[in-house]
HTML snippet that shows the backbone in 3Dmol.js (N, CA, C, O; Angstrom):
<script src="https://3Dmol.org/build/3Dmol-min.js"></script>
<div id="view" style="width:600px;height:400px;position:relative"></div>
<script>
const pdb = `
ATOM      1  N   MET A   1     105.923  91.308  99.607  1.00  0.00           N
ATOM      2  CA  MET A   1     106.016  92.686 100.020  1.00  0.00           C
ATOM      3  C   MET A   1     107.252  93.346  99.410  1.00  0.00           C
ATOM      4  O   MET A   1     107.170  94.490  98.963  1.00  0.00           O
ATOM      5  N   PHE A   2     108.393  92.656  99.380  1.00  0.00           N
ATOM      6  CA  PHE A   2     109.603  93.253  98.819  1.00  0.00           C
ATOM      7  C   PHE A   2     109.452  93.513  97.324  1.00  0.00           C
ATOM      8  O   PHE A   2     110.009  94.477  96.799  1.00  0.00           O
ATOM      9  N   LYS A   3     108.707  92.662  96.648  1.00  0.00           N
ATOM     10  CA  LYS A   3     108.444  92.868  95.226  1.00  0.00           C
ATOM     11  C   LYS A   3     107.644  94.154  95.024  1.00  0.00           C
ATOM     12  O   LYS A   3     107.894  94.902  94.080  1.00  0.00           O
ATOM     13  N   SER A   4     106.683  94.407  95.911  1.00  0.00           N
ATOM     14  CA  SER A   4     105.882  95.634  95.835  1.00  0.00           C
ATOM     15  C   SER A   4     106.752  96.873  96.044  1.00  0.00           C
ATOM     16  O   SER A   4     106.540  97.898  95.396  1.00  0.00           O
ATOM     17  N   ILE A   5     107.714  96.782  96.934  1.00  0.00           N
ATOM     18  CA  ILE A   5     108.617  97.909  97.179  1.00  0.00           C
ATOM     19  C   ILE A   5     109.453  98.179  95.929  1.00  0.00           C
ATOM     20  O   ILE A   5     109.614  99.331  95.526  1.00  0.00           O
ATOM     21  N   LYS A   6     109.981  97.125  95.319  1.00  0.00           N
ATOM     22  CA  LYS A   6     110.798  97.296  94.117  1.00  0.00           C
ATOM     23  C   LYS A   6     109.986  97.820  92.941  1.00  0.00           C
ATOM     24  O   LYS A   6     110.546  98.426  92.028  1.00  0.00           O
ATOM     25  N   ASN A   7     108.669  97.593  92.951  1.00  0.00           N
ATOM     26  CA  ASN A   7     107.805  98.035  91.859  1.00  0.00           C
ATOM     27  C   ASN A   7     107.326  99.479  91.997  1.00  0.00           C
ATOM     28  O   ASN A   7     106.568  99.953  91.151  1.00  0.00           O
ATOM     29  N   ILE A   8     107.751 100.183  93.037  1.00  0.00           N
ATOM     30  CA  ILE A   8     107.363 101.588  93.201  1.00  0.00           C
ATOM     31  C   ILE A   8     108.033 102.395  92.092  1.00  0.00           C
ATOM     32  O   ILE A   8     109.258 102.389  91.963  1.00  0.00           O
ATOM     33  N   GLN A   9     107.232 103.079  91.304  1.00  0.00           N
ATOM     34  CA  GLN A   9     107.715 103.860  90.160  1.00  0.00           C
ATOM     35  C   GLN A   9     108.272 105.209  90.614  1.00  0.00           C
ATOM     36  O   GLN A   9     107.944 105.700  91.694  1.00  0.00           O
ATOM     37  N   GLY A  10     109.108 105.787  89.782  1.00  0.00           N
ATOM     38  CA  GLY A  10     109.773 107.051  90.110  1.00  0.00           C
ATOM     39  C   GLY A  10     108.832 108.178  90.474  1.00  0.00           C
ATOM     40  O   GLY A  10     109.120 108.952  91.387  1.00  0.00           O
ATOM     41  N   GLU A  11     107.697 108.287  89.771  1.00  0.00           N
ATOM     42  CA  GLU A  11     106.767 109.388  90.035  1.00  0.00           C
ATOM     43  C   GLU A  11     105.987 109.194  91.339  1.00  0.00           C
ATOM     44  O   GLU A  11     105.346 110.128  91.820  1.00  0.00           O
ATOM     45  N   GLU A  12     106.039 107.989  91.910  1.00  0.00           N
ATOM     46  CA  GLU A  12     105.337 107.723  93.163  1.00  0.00           C
ATOM     47  C   GLU A  12     106.127 108.198  94.381  1.00  0.00           C
ATOM     48  O   GLU A  12     105.556 108.375  95.457  1.00  0.00           O
ATOM     49  N   TRP A  13     107.433 108.407  94.218  1.00  0.00           N
ATOM     50  CA  TRP A  13     108.271 108.871  95.323  1.00  0.00           C
ATOM     51  C   TRP A  13     108.076 110.367  95.523  1.00  0.00           C
ATOM     52  O   TRP A  13     108.077 111.136  94.563  1.00  0.00           O
ATOM     53  N   GLN A  14     107.910 110.772  96.780  1.00  0.00           N
ATOM     54  CA  GLN A  14     107.778 112.188  97.135  1.00  0.00           C
ATOM     55  C   GLN A  14     108.950 112.572  98.023  1.00  0.00           C
ATOM     56  O   GLN A  14     109.471 111.745  98.772  1.00  0.00           O
ATOM     57  N   THR A  15     109.362 113.828  97.937  1.00  0.00           N
ATOM     58  CA  THR A  15     110.451 114.308  98.774  1.00  0.00           C
ATOM     59  C   THR A  15     109.992 114.358 100.224  1.00  0.00           C
ATOM     60  O   THR A  15     108.972 114.967 100.545  1.00  0.00           O
ATOM     61  N   PHE A  16     110.754 113.714 101.088  1.00  0.00           N
ATOM     62  CA  PHE A  16     110.446 113.674 102.518  1.00  0.00           C
ATOM     63  C   PHE A  16     111.369 114.622 103.278  1.00  0.00           C
ATOM     64  O   PHE A  16     110.929 115.344 104.173  1.00  0.00           O
ATOM     65  N   SER A  17     112.635 114.614 102.918  1.00  0.00           N
ATOM     66  CA  SER A  17     113.611 115.539 103.488  1.00  0.00           C
ATOM     67  C   SER A  17     114.665 115.798 102.415  1.00  0.00           C
ATOM     68  O   SER A  17     114.505 115.372 101.271  1.00  0.00           O
ATOM     69  N   LYS A  18     115.713 116.477 102.769  1.00  0.00           N
ATOM     70  CA  LYS A  18     116.735 116.833 101.789  1.00  0.00           C
ATOM     71  C   LYS A  18     117.341 115.593 101.117  1.00  0.00           C
ATOM     72  O   LYS A  18     117.674 115.642  99.933  1.00  0.00           O
ATOM     73  N   ARG A  19     117.489 114.495 101.845  1.00  0.00           N
ATOM     74  CA  ARG A  19     118.127 113.297 101.293  1.00  0.00           C
ATOM     75  C   ARG A  19     117.193 112.099 101.180  1.00  0.00           C
ATOM     76  O   ARG A  19     117.612 111.054 100.681  1.00  0.00           O
ATOM     77  N   GLU A  20     115.961 112.209 101.620  1.00  0.00           N
ATOM     78  CA  GLU A  20     115.079 111.049 101.675  1.00  0.00           C
ATOM     79  C   GLU A  20     113.838 111.232 100.811  1.00  0.00           C
ATOM     80  O   GLU A  20     113.332 112.341 100.638  1.00  0.00           O
ATOM     81  N   LYS A  21     113.367 110.116 100.279  1.00  0.00           N
ATOM     82  CA  LYS A  21     112.120 110.076  99.509  1.00  0.00           C
ATOM     83  C   LYS A  21     111.181 109.107 100.218  1.00  0.00           C
ATOM     84  O   LYS A  21     111.630 108.194 100.910  1.00  0.00           O
ATOM     85  N   ILE A  22     109.882 109.307 100.043  1.00  0.00           N
ATOM     86  CA  ILE A  22     108.893 108.469 100.709  1.00  0.00           C
ATOM     87  C   ILE A  22     107.823 108.049  99.699  1.00  0.00           C
ATOM     88  O   ILE A  22     107.459 108.809  98.802  1.00  0.00           O
ATOM     89  N   ALA A  23     107.336 106.833  99.865  1.00  0.00           N
ATOM     90  CA  ALA A  23     106.247 106.312  99.035  1.00  0.00           C
ATOM     91  C   ALA A  23     105.408 105.378  99.904  1.00  0.00           C
ATOM     92  O   ALA A  23     105.844 104.956 100.975  1.00  0.00           O
ATOM     93  N   GLU A  24     104.213 105.061  99.439  1.00  0.00           N
ATOM     94  CA  GLU A  24     103.347 104.161 100.203  1.00  0.00           C
ATOM     95  C   GLU A  24     102.526 103.292  99.265  1.00  0.00           C
ATOM     96  O   GLU A  24     102.309 103.635  98.103  1.00  0.00           O
ATOM     97  N   PHE A  25     102.073 102.159  99.791  1.00  0.00           N
ATOM     98  CA  PHE A  25     101.191 101.270  99.052  1.00  0.00           C
ATOM     99  C   PHE A  25     100.398 100.445 100.055  1.00  0.00           C
ATOM    100  O   PHE A  25     100.737 100.402 101.238  1.00  0.00           O
ATOM    101  N   THR A  26      99.356  99.799  99.587  1.00  0.00           N
ATOM    102  CA  THR A  26      98.535  98.949 100.437  1.00  0.00           C
ATOM    103  C   THR A  26      98.995  97.509 100.276  1.00  0.00           C
ATOM    104  O   THR A  26      99.127  97.012  99.158  1.00  0.00           O
ATOM    105  N   HIS A  27      99.236  96.847 101.391  1.00  0.00           N
ATOM    106  CA  HIS A  27      99.694  95.454 101.392  1.00  0.00           C
ATOM    107  C   HIS A  27      98.599  94.574 101.984  1.00  0.00           C
ATOM    108  O   HIS A  27      98.060  94.875 103.049  1.00  0.00           O
ATOM    109  N   THR A  28      98.278  93.497 101.299  1.00  0.00           N
ATOM    110  CA  THR A  28      97.300  92.536 101.806  1.00  0.00           C
ATOM    111  C   THR A  28      97.965  91.170 101.925  1.00  0.00           C
ATOM    112  O   THR A  28      98.972  90.894 101.273  1.00  0.00           O
ATOM    113  N   MET A  29      97.389  90.330 102.760  1.00  0.00           N
ATOM    114  CA  MET A  29      97.904  88.982 102.943  1.00  0.00           C
ATOM    115  C   MET A  29      96.815  87.980 102.597  1.00  0.00           C
ATOM    116  O   MET A  29      95.626  88.297 102.644  1.00  0.00           O
ATOM    117  N   GLN A  30      97.228  86.780 102.251  1.00  0.00           N
ATOM    118  CA  GLN A  30      96.272  85.737 101.929  1.00  0.00           C
ATOM    119  C   GLN A  30      95.551  85.293 103.196  1.00  0.00           C
ATOM    120  O   GLN A  30      96.088  85.412 104.298  1.00  0.00           O
ATOM    121  N   ASP A  31      94.348  84.788 103.038  1.00  0.00           N
ATOM    122  CA  ASP A  31      93.552  84.214 104.130  1.00  0.00           C
ATOM    123  C   ASP A  31      93.227  85.207 105.244  1.00  0.00           C
ATOM    124  O   ASP A  31      93.056  84.805 106.394  1.00  0.00           O
ATOM    125  N   THR A  32      93.140  86.495 104.920  1.00  0.00           N
ATOM    126  CA  THR A  32      92.744  87.488 105.912  1.00  0.00           C
ATOM    127  C   THR A  32      92.022  88.632 105.207  1.00  0.00           C
ATOM    128  O   THR A  32      92.240  88.878 104.020  1.00  0.00           O
ATOM    129  N   ASN A  33      91.176  89.315 105.934  1.00  0.00           N
ATOM    130  CA  ASN A  33      90.476  90.479 105.395  1.00  0.00           C
ATOM    131  C   ASN A  33      91.206  91.777 105.725  1.00  0.00           C
ATOM    132  O   ASN A  33      90.729  92.861 105.389  1.00  0.00           O
ATOM    133  N   ASN A  34      92.348  91.672 106.373  1.00  0.00           N
ATOM    134  CA  ASN A  34      93.091  92.852 106.793  1.00  0.00           C
ATOM    135  C   ASN A  34      94.004  93.361 105.687  1.00  0.00           C
ATOM    136  O   ASN A  34      94.501  92.583 104.873  1.00  0.00           O
ATOM    137  N   ALA A  35      94.217  94.651 105.665  1.00  0.00           N
ATOM    138  CA  ALA A  35      95.165  95.294 104.753  1.00  0.00           C
ATOM    139  C   ALA A  35      96.006  96.262 105.573  1.00  0.00           C
ATOM    140  O   ALA A  35      95.576  96.749 106.619  1.00  0.00           O
ATOM    141  N   PHE A  36      97.200  96.529 105.088  1.00  0.00           N
ATOM    142  CA  PHE A  36      98.133  97.371 105.813  1.00  0.00           C
ATOM    143  C   PHE A  36      98.634  98.478 104.905  1.00  0.00           C
ATOM    144  O   PHE A  36      98.887  98.250 103.722  1.00  0.00           O
ATOM    145  N   ARG A  37      98.774  99.657 105.445  1.00  0.00           N
ATOM    146  CA  ARG A  37      99.361 100.783 104.719  1.00  0.00           C
ATOM    147  C   ARG A  37     100.872 100.709 104.946  1.00  0.00           C
ATOM    148  O   ARG A  37     101.347 100.907 106.065  1.00  0.00           O
ATOM    149  N   MET A  38     101.613 100.427 103.892  1.00  0.00           N
ATOM    150  CA  MET A  38     103.061 100.314 103.990  1.00  0.00           C
ATOM    151  C   MET A  38     103.682 101.641 103.559  1.00  0.00           C
ATOM    152  O   MET A  38     103.381 102.154 102.482  1.00  0.00           O
ATOM    153  N   ILE A  39     104.532 102.180 104.390  1.00  0.00           N
ATOM    154  CA  ILE A  39     105.234 103.423 104.097  1.00  0.00           C
ATOM    155  C   ILE A  39     106.714 103.092 103.977  1.00  0.00           C
ATOM    156  O   ILE A  39     107.307 102.503 104.881  1.00  0.00           O
ATOM    157  N   VAL A  40     107.302 103.479 102.847  1.00  0.00           N
ATOM    158  CA  VAL A  40     108.692 103.146 102.553  1.00  0.00           C
ATOM    159  C   VAL A  40     109.492 104.434 102.464  1.00  0.00           C
ATOM    160  O   VAL A  40     109.069 105.388 101.812  1.00  0.00           O
ATOM    161  N   ILE A  41     110.652 104.463 103.121  1.00  0.00           N
ATOM    162  CA  ILE A  41     111.545 105.616 103.054  1.00  0.00           C
ATOM    163  C   ILE A  41     112.821 105.179 102.345  1.00  0.00           C
ATOM    164  O   ILE A  41     113.467 104.212 102.747  1.00  0.00           O
ATOM    165  N   LYS A  42     113.175 105.899 101.292  1.00  0.00           N
ATOM    166  CA  LYS A  42     114.383 105.593 100.519  1.00  0.00           C
ATOM    167  C   LYS A  42     115.460 106.592 100.910  1.00  0.00           C
ATOM    168  O   LYS A  42     115.273 107.804 100.807  1.00  0.00           O
ATOM    169  N   LYS A  43     116.600 106.056 101.363  1.00  0.00           N
ATOM    170  CA  LYS A  43     117.727 106.886 101.771  1.00  0.00           C
ATOM    171  C   LYS A  43     118.942 106.527 100.928  1.00  0.00           C
ATOM    172  O   LYS A  43     119.142 105.355 100.607  1.00  0.00           O
ATOM    173  N   PRO A  44     119.757 107.512 100.563  1.00  0.00           N
ATOM    174  CA  PRO A  44     120.979 107.183  99.820  1.00  0.00           C
ATOM    175  C   PRO A  44     121.997 106.520 100.744  1.00  0.00           C
ATOM    176  O   PRO A  44     122.056 106.814 101.938  1.00  0.00           O
ATOM    177  N   LYS A  45     122.788 105.631 100.178  1.00  0.00           N
ATOM    178  CA  LYS A  45     123.856 105.004 100.954  1.00  0.00           C
ATOM    179  C   LYS A  45     125.080 105.910 100.924  1.00  0.00           C
ATOM    180  O   LYS A  45     125.452 106.450  99.883  1.00  0.00           O
ATOM    181  N   PHE A  46     125.685 106.058 102.075  1.00  0.00           N
ATOM    182  CA  PHE A  46     126.919 106.820 102.146  1.00  0.00           C
ATOM    183  C   PHE A  46     128.078 105.913 101.773  1.00  0.00           C
ATOM    184  O   PHE A  46     128.007 104.698 101.959  1.00  0.00           O
ATOM    185  N   LYS A  47     129.124 106.488 101.256  1.00  0.00           N
ATOM    186  CA  LYS A  47     130.283 105.701 100.826  1.00  0.00           C
ATOM    187  C   LYS A  47     130.834 104.884 101.993  1.00  0.00           C
ATOM    188  O   LYS A  47     131.216 103.730 101.797  1.00  0.00           O
ATOM    189  N   SER A  48     130.884 105.444 103.190  1.00  0.00           N
ATOM    190  CA  SER A  48     131.392 104.719 104.350  1.00  0.00           C
ATOM    191  C   SER A  48     130.503 103.510 104.681  1.00  0.00           C
ATOM    192  O   SER A  48     131.017 102.477 105.110  1.00  0.00           O
ATOM    193  N   GLU A  49     129.182 103.621 104.491  1.00  0.00           N
ATOM    194  CA  GLU A  49     128.273 102.503 104.756  1.00  0.00           C
ATOM    195  C   GLU A  49     128.483 101.397 103.737  1.00  0.00           C
ATOM    196  O   GLU A  49     128.447 100.219 104.092  1.00  0.00           O
ATOM    197  N   VAL A  50     128.702 101.752 102.483  1.00  0.00           N
ATOM    198  CA  VAL A  50     128.919 100.762 101.432  1.00  0.00           C
ATOM    199  C   VAL A  50     130.200  99.990 101.709  1.00  0.00           C
ATOM    200  O   VAL A  50     130.227  98.767 101.568  1.00  0.00           O
ATOM    201  N   GLN A  51     131.252 100.680 102.098  1.00  0.00           N
ATOM    202  CA  GLN A  51     132.521 100.017 102.411  1.00  0.00           C
ATOM    203  C   GLN A  51     132.354  99.091 103.610  1.00  0.00           C
ATOM    204  O   GLN A  51     132.920  97.998 103.639  1.00  0.00           O
ATOM    205  N   PHE A  52     131.582  99.527 104.592  1.00  0.00           N
ATOM    206  CA  PHE A  52     131.380  98.723 105.797  1.00  0.00           C
ATOM    207  C   PHE A  52     130.588  97.467 105.489  1.00  0.00           C
ATOM    208  O   PHE A  52     130.855  96.412 106.064  1.00  0.00           O
ATOM    209  N   LEU A  53     129.617  97.564 104.592  1.00  0.00           N
ATOM    210  CA  LEU A  53     128.745  96.434 104.284  1.00  0.00           C
ATOM    211  C   LEU A  53     129.404  95.417 103.353  1.00  0.00           C
ATOM    212  O   LEU A  53     128.965  94.268 103.305  1.00  0.00           O
ATOM    213  N   THR A  54     130.420  95.796 102.631  1.00  0.00           N
ATOM    214  CA  THR A  54     131.043  94.861 101.680  1.00  0.00           C
ATOM    215  C   THR A  54     132.143  94.054 102.312  1.00  0.00           C
ATOM    216  O   THR A  54     132.762  93.225 101.645  1.00  0.00           O
TER     217      THR A  54
END
`;
const viewer = $3Dmol.createViewer("view");
viewer.addModel(pdb, "pdb");
viewer.setStyle({}, {cartoon: {color: "spectrum"}});
viewer.zoomTo();
viewer.render();
</script>
C-alpha cells in the first residue's frame, strides 16, 4: 500500500484546501475479492514539526 502511495503522479493530486492535496486509488489484497478505495491527503510539513521529529 505504501508503494502505491509513493507512486501517485503529480497530475493525480487535486487541490483539497489551501495547503492540502488529495488523491485516491483502489487497493486490493491477496486471497480476497474485496477492494478498498484509498484516499490520501498530502500536507506540507511545518518547520516546527520537522525540528520536533528530528
